[in-house]
N, C-alpha and C positions, 0 to 999 in steps of 0.2 A: 504494499499500500504504499503510495506516495503523497504526502502532504506538504503544503508549503509551510516551513518552519522558519521563513526568514523575517517574519514580524508579528509573532503572536506577543501577546502581552503574559509574561511569565511572572508567576507569583509564588509565594512560600506561605506556609500555614502561619496564622497569628501565633501559635504556640511554639514557633521556631525560636531557636537562641540566636545571638547574634554573631555566632563563630562561623557561619557560612557553610556548615556541614549538614545540609538537608536537601531535599529534593525540592524541585519547582514543578509547577503545573500550569498548563495553558489550555484554554478552550480554543478548540480549532474549528474550521468549517466542517459542516456535517455532523455537529454534536460530538465530533471525535476529541479525544484528550491526550495532549503530549505531557510527557514527564521526562525531566532531565535532572542531573546531578549539578548542584549550584556551585560546587567547588571547581567544576570541569564542563561548563555548558557547552564547550565547542567539541566535546567527546561523542555527542549525538543524542538523540532522544529516543524514547519508545513513544508509540501511538497506539491508543486503544480504541475500539469502537465504543458506541455508546452501551451496549450490551455488556461487553468486557469489563468497561468502567463500573457500571452498576453492579456487577457480581464482585468485583474486587472491593468497592467501598462496602457492600452489604457483608462481605467476609470480615473486613476490618471491624465493623460495627458489632459482628456476632462474636468476635473473638477468635476467628478462626486461625489466626497467625500468631496469638499469643504463644510464648514459650512456656 
């Protein structure tokens, strides 16, 4: 899947610390979601479909990824 990642507005969670070690998220066209590493933004991004993003965020809310 190819998405234009040249000009999205990337943002971090308001819960992020100021140490620049977190992920950034951007809302892309077609309701896709981009994610990248804030400390290395030029390394590339992952792009999720709306369904994939909904499944991921539901898993986070449900504790699916808790250790």
